C-alpha positions, -999 to 999 in steps of 0.1 A, spaced: -276 -143 78 -275 -106 71 -245 -102 94 -227 -129 75 -232 -111 41 -222 -77 56 -191 -93 71 -183 -109 37 -187 -77 18 -165 -59 43 -138 -86 40 -140 -86 2 -137 -48 2 -107 -50 26 -91 -76 4 -96 -55 -27 -80 -25 -10 -50 -47 0 -47 -61 -35 -48 -25 -50 -23 -14 -24 1 -42 -32 -2 -36 -70 4 2 -67 32 -3 -42 49 -27 -66 45 -1 -94 65 23 -73 91 -3 -65 95 -11 -102 100 25 -110 125 30 -82 145 0 -94 145 14 -130 156 48 -117 184 33 -97 194 12 -128 196 41 -151 214 62 -125 241 35 -124 243 34 -162 247 72 -162 274 70 -136 292 44 -158 291 66 -189 302 97 -170 331 78 -155 341 66 -189 340 102 -203 360 115 -173 386 87 -178 389 94 -215 394 131 -210 419 123 -182 439 101 -206 439 128 -232 457 153 -209 491 134 -211 487 128 -248 481 165 -256 509 176 -232 533 152 -248 526 163 -283 522 200 -282 543 227 -265 519 247 -244 522 266 -212 497 262 -184 474 235 -174 456 215 -201 420 205 -194 424 221 -160 387 214 -153 394 176 -153 423 180 -129 400 200 -105 372 174 -108 394 146 -96 389 154 -59 354 169 -60 321 151 -52 293 165 -73 260 153 -87 258 135 -120 241 165 -135 269 189 -125 295 164 -135 278 161 -169 279 199 -174 316 200 -163 325 172 -187 307 190 -215 329 220 -209 360 198 -208 350 182 -240 347 216 -256 382 224 -244 394 190 -258 379 199 -291 395 233 -290 430 217 -288 421 192 -315 410 219 -339 438 244 -331 467 219 -332 464 199 -364 493 176 -353 470 161 -327 447 147 -353 476 124 -365 478 107 -331 459 75 -332 452 72 -295 437 107 -294 415 99 -324 402 68 -305 395 89 -275 376 114 -297 355 86 -312 348 71 -278 337 106 -265 313 109 -295 299 74 -287 295 83 -251 276 115 -261 250 93 -278 248 70 -248 243 98 -223 217 114 -245 197 82 -246 201 76 -209 190 112 -201 158 107 -221 151 73 -205 158 87 -170 134 116 -176 107 93 -190 109 71 -158 108 102 -136 77 114 -154 60 81 -147 71 81 -111 60 117 -105 26 110 -121 20 82 -97 29 105 -68 5 132 -79 -25 112 -90 -52 100 -68 -55 73 -54 -18 63 -59 -7 94 -41 -21 79 -9 6 52 -11 32 79 -18 21 97 14 21 64 34 55 53 21 69 89 22 78 90 -15 87 124 -28 87 138 -63 121 136 -81 137 162 -103 145 156 -139 180 148 -150 187 185 -158 179 195 -122 147 212 -131 120 213 -105 87 216 -123 69 226 -91 89 257 -83 80 293 -93 111 296 -116 98 297 -152 130 306 -169 151 276 -160 154 261 -195 191 257 -202 209 248 -234 
């Protein structure tokens, strides 16, 4: 009779561990799905920004007489493969150049299609800001699961690694001055 109770207790304990494992594993999977989803949304917004800036090149060239390449950064980005974070930084610089032309050539403000591009770029800035925050919030949750006991045991078993935040910061390195504006 005693062997039966001990066997039952061991079986119940094993079942509880398996249930805990399944629940925690599913938490990881849920976060991974959310990370992939927000990465796809970021890709879409960055592509939209790139396309808008790309369209603006011909409009600017057609309406002002300027020598040299306009938005040369966008032309260079056409054939490069870079991370979303790097692309976002490059597009930010291109948007600054776009704004430079808009401010220094008042005749560009009269062009309806360029005004629409400007409004769309502003809308995309709000979208990307919200997506960055959402992405970093999910990464924080994910990294907490990886670091905390006992969920870190599943991370070790499944070989999950901590992920960096959208800005590329690694919170575990020795670099303390990596805050960038």
